[in-house]
N, C-alpha and C positions, 0 to 999 in steps of 0.2 A: 191805371188809366193815366195818371199824371205823368208817369215815366214814359209812356208811349207818346204822349203829346210832346213832351220835352225832347224826346229822341227825334221825332219827326221835324220839329222846329230846328234842332241842331243840324240835321242832315240837309234841310232846305238852305239854311244860311251858310253852311260849309260848302255846299255845291255852288252857291253864288260867289263866295269868297275866292274859290279856287278855279272858277270857270275861266276859260279863255274867251276873250271877246273878239271872235272872228267877225269879219265884215262880209256879210252875204250880199249878193247882188244878182240881178237878172234871173231870179228864181233858181239860183244855185245856192246850195247850203253846204258850208264847210262842216263836215262830220267830225274830222279829227286832223290834227297835225302833231305827229310824234317825232321827237328827236331820237336819232340812233347814235349813241355815244360809245366810243371805244377808246380805252386808255384816257379817260376823262376829257376827251375832245369830241366835238360833234363831227361825225363823219358824213352823215346825210340826214335828211328828214323825209318822212312819209306823210303825204297829204291825201285825204279822202274827201272828195267833193261829190255831192248828190245832185243830179239834174232834176229839179222839181219843175222845170219848164215844160211846155207842151211840144217843144221842138227838139230835134236831135242837135247836140252840140259837137262841133268838130275842132274847136280850138278854145283855149282858155289861158288867160294871163293873170297872175296874182302877185302881190307883194307879201313876202314873209318878213315879219319883224321879230328879231331875236332878243331875248331877255336873259340875264344871268340869274343866279340864285337870289340876288337881292332885288330882283324885279327892275333892274336898270337896263334900259334899251342899249344894246351893244352893236346894233347894225341891222341892215335890211338887205334883201336880195330879191330879184325878180325871178319868179318861176313861170315856166310856160309848158303847155302840153298841147299837142295837136294830133289828130288822126292822120292816117296816110294809107298807103297801099296795103299795109299789114294790119294796122290798128283801126278798128271800126269806130265811127262816131259813137258818142254816149247818148243812148236813147232816153226819152223821158222815163223817170223812175229808176234809172240805172246809176251806178256810182263809178266815178273815175278814181283810180288809185295811181299815184305817181310818186317817184322818188327824185329828190333834187339834192345836189351836192353844192352847198354854198361855199364861197371862198372867204377865208379870214374871219370866220365866225366860230372859233373853236370852243368857246366857253359857254355856249348857249344851253340854257336849261329849260326854256319855255319858248314856244313859237306861236305867233298870232298871224293868221292869214287874212288878207283883205283882197277880195276878188276885184280886179281892175276892168278887164274886158272879156267878152265872150263872143265867139263867132259861131253862128248856127249853120247847119248843113244847107239850109235854104238860101244862104248868102247874107242874111241880116246880121248886124253887129249890135251888141248892147254894151255899153252906151255909145 
């Protein structure tokens, strides 16, 4: 019994210690931001954002902050996504998956996403 409790406590604290502190906004939730590395250099990152709002989203802008293995901030880049004639808006409850290729951020090991602005299908903007 003690082992189970200690194991659960360890998992709880480990998940908090290694969690990425994404900044959610406008009822959008950053599900994940994964670096894709090739030859020890960041080639692109994949971000997944869930629309928890009651409205369809047709554009989103975020800031990606990149950290190295020593958790040192090594740069930032703006990421953008928008729907169009081929890509439908993201409906409530759906997830947006996008790939971005940042410039001059080759040694990134961890990425934190902060949502800046959201444009909804009805024309409203947050914030």
